[in-house]
N, C-alpha and C positions, 0 to 999 in steps of 0.2 A: 676498248669502248664496248665491244660485245658483251664483255663480262659484266660491265657496269649496268648495262641495259637489262641484262638477265636479273641481276640483284634488284633494280627498281622494280621489275615485273613481280618478282618473287615477293618484295615488300608489299606492293599493292594486293597481290593475292592473299596475303597474311591477313591484312586489314579487312578484305572482303569476306574471309572465312570467319573472322572474329565477328564481323557485323552481322553475319548470316547466323551465328551461334548465339546471338543475343547478349553477348558480354558487354558489360556496361563498366565504366571505370568508377572510382568512387565519386569523382566530381560529377559525373552524370548522375549517379543514384542521388546524391545530395540535392542536385537540382530538381529531380523528380520529387523528392520529399517536399522541398520548398513550394513546388507547384501544388502537391496534395494539401499542404498546410493552408494555402492561400484559398484553394477552392472547397475546403472541408466545410460543409453546411450541418453535418452532424453523423453520428453513426450509433450503431448497436451493436454489442459483441459479448459473448459469454466466454468465460476463462476459468481455469483451474489455476489456483495459486498454492503453491507449497511452501511451508516455511519450516526451516530447520534450526529454530532458535533455541529449543529446549532438548529434552531427551528423546521424545519421540517427535516425528514429523506432523505438523498440523496442516491439514488439507482444507482449502475453502473453495466454494463455488462462487465465481464473482460475476455479476451481471452489470454491465458497463453500459450507460447511455449519455451521449453528450451532445448538446444542441449548441451550435455556434451563436454568439461566441463565448458565452461563460455559463451555460447551464450544464450541471452533472448530476447524474443519479448512480451511485455506484452502492450495489447491494452485496454484502458479503455474508455467505451462509455457511456454517459448518453444521451439516446435517448430523453428524455424529453426536455432537452435543446440543441439539435442538437450539443453535446459537445463530443469530441474525442480527446485523447491524447495517446501517444504511447511512451514506453520507450524501448529503444534498446541497447543491448550490443553486441559488436563484436570486432574483432581484433583492431579496430580503437578507441575504447573508449565506453563511455556510452552516448547515445543521449536521448534527450527529444524532440519528434515531436509534433507540434500543426499543423496539416494538414490544417484546416480551414484557417490559416493564413500564410500557407508555411513557417512556423518558425522551426528551428531547433537549439537545442544546444548541445554542447559536452563537457562533464565532462572527465577530467582525473582521474579516481576514481576507487576504488575497489568495488563499487556498485555491486552486493547486499551482499557481504561477510560480512560486518562490522556490519549489522544491522538485525532485525528481519524483515520478509516480510510475512504478513499474506497470501499472495496468492501464495507464491512459496514453492513447496513441500519440496525441499531439505533444505530449510531454516528452516521449521517447524521440520524437523527431527533434525537438528543440535540443535534448541532450546530444544528439548526433551532430547537429548543426553548429552548436556552442563550442564543441570539443574539436579544436583545430589540430589536435595531435591523435585523434580517434583512429584505431587500426581497422583496416578494412580487407574482408577476404570474400570469395565467392564459391559457392558448392553448385551442385546441379540445380537444387530448388531454392537456395536461399542466398541473399547477400547479408553478410555477417558483419556487424560493427561491435567494437570493443571500446567503450567510452568511459570517462569519468562519470561519477553521479553528482547531482547538486542536492544531497541530504543537508539541512541546515545543523540538524542536531545529532547526526549520526555518521561520523566519520570512519567508523568501523566498517562500512559498506562502501568502499570507494570507487569499485569497479562494476560495470555491467557489462552482459554479452547481448547483443540485440540480433535476432534473427527476422529477416524480412522476407515475405514470400516474394519471389522474382516476378510473379505474373500482375501483381497489383501493388506491391510495396507494402501490403498490410502486415501487421505483427504476427509472427508465428510463436517464437519462444523468447522470453526474456530471462536471464539469470543475473541476479544481483549478487556480487561476490564480495568476500573480505578481502584482506591484503595478500592472503596465500592462495587466492583464486577458488576458495570454496564457495560453492552457490548455496548461499542461506537462503534466498528467496527466488523461486522459480514460477513464472507464470506462462501457462501455455493457453494460447488463444484458439478458439473456434473462428469460423468464418464470419469476417467483418461485414455487417450491413452498411454500406457507406450510403450517405445522403438519405438517411432514414426519415420517416415522418413520425411526427409525436402529436398527442393531443394537448389540448390547451393547459390540461391541469397535471401532466405528467411528472413535473417538478415542483409541485406544490406540497407543502410539508404535511397538511393534516390528511390530505387524500393518500399520500404514500403511507403515513402511519396506519390509517384504517385498512388500506389494502394489505399491507405486511402482516397486521394482526389476524387476519383472517386465514392466514396460512400457517399460523403458528399455535402451539398448546395455548390454553387460556393464561392469563396472568398469573392466577392463582396457582396453577399446576407448576408453572415456570419456577415461582418462588419457592415451592414447596420441596424442590429437590435438595439433597444433602449439601452442606456447605464443607467444601473440601479446601483446606487451608493449602495455599500454593506457596512454595519457595523458589527464589531466584536460582536459576542454574548458572547465570554468568558470575564469574569469579572476580572480585576485586582484591587485589594483592594486600594483604594484610588487615582485612576485614573479615569478621566472621560472626555468626549468629551467637548473641549472647542472652537473649531472653525472649519468651514467647507468653503473652497474657491473653487470656479470653475473658471476655465480658458479656454478659447476657444483657441485652438492652430490652426495653418494655416490648417493641415490637421487631426484635430481631437479635443479631450477634455480631459482635466485633472481635477481630484479632490483631493484636499488635505485635509485630516482630521486631526486635531491636538488634541491630547489627552494630558492633564496636570495632575500633582499630584506626587505621590512619584514614579511612575514608567511611566515617559512620553514616549509618542511615536508618530510618524507621520505615517500615512498611504496614500499612494499615488496610485491613481487608475487611469489609463490613456488608452483611446482607440484611436488607428490611424485609420482614415477612408481608407486613401490610402496606401497600403503597397506594395512596389516593391518585386519581387521575391527575395528570398535569394539563391544566388549561392552557398554558401557554409555555412555549421552549424556556428553558434556563439560560441567562446569559451567563458566558463563561468568561472568566478575566484569564488572560493568557493567549498564546500562540498556539494552534493546533499542531500536533505532530503526529506523524504517521508511524504507528507502532506495528505495521503489517497487517495485523488482523483488526484494528480499529484506529480511530483518531483519538489521541488523548490530548490534554490540555497540560501546556508546559508554562510555569510562570515563576520568576525568581528562582527560589530553592525548592520547589516541588513539582511533581506531575501527577496528574490524575487521570483515570479512565474507568470505564465500565465494561465489564465482560461476563456473559453467561450469568447474569443477575446478580453479580457481585460489584460493589464499587471498591476501587483501590486507589490508595495515594501513597507515594514515596516521598520523603522529605529528608534533606540534608543540606547543612550549610557548608559542607566541605566538598562536595561534589559538582562538577559541571553539568550543565544542561545534557550534555552528550553522554556522560556517565549515567545520569538519572535514566535517559531514554534506553541506553543498553541494558540496565538492569530491569527497567520495565518491559522491554521486549522478551526478557527470558522468563518472567513471571508465568508466562503462558505454558511452561512446560509441566511435566509431572511433579508432584511433590517430592522434592529432593532437598534434605537439609545440608 
């Protein structure tokens, strides 16, 4: 009997020690995240996003604002390339802004509800909660989850590792990985300002376009930069570059790359020198797709996007939308044939 009492007391002591150390189970952390999600009125946070899709890593500074329940402002900047794009969601829809070109596009979409978003805190919480097979571990400073992703058009990135700060369950680091656990997208978060205050027009499209343009080179100087043709670095078995045609337009230049083989496709890159200011955002047919560095539009057998002053389109009747997205993501790399 004495031995049983001693074992019982030892077990109690172990529980007290664990509690004193602040150790939580996976269920405890998930419950805490559920509580965060329910009470979240909004937040502001800055992050660094590194993409390893091409030959060289691309680094973006991301400013994320969210006002509950459904207002978003995500500003992506690549200072190295004078490149800036903004994703906005308000009562009027989802907008993608390219300030240097004074271009804006409107989607009638449920973004970001339908897919994982590595830089949105509430999206990460949903990924953790929805994955009943998520792996959990704990370090000195972090709770770590490995979960499935919910990308609609990119099954090439099926896994993510989410590190949460133990003190307030805020995001610390997110790594989105391929099937071999190679991190292709890494997001490193700064300190999150929870329950942040916002001005009335912080999510208004025209105000954000104007503010963003004040911090960029003029539209003309952005357009005058050299047009460097980009080639996809992603490899599609049995498909190769077969032709390259350059056309001078009245107000710019167009390059058409033709790939032939089992999965043929055409990649069009176009730069217009003279752009008239867009009075209203252009409506986009198709669903928004997250390319990591911006939001593109995928519809039927084609995907389109704008980056660094150049409009891109990939079209193929033989490729799935997932394959189109994979090719599009890799066009951001260096010029490699």
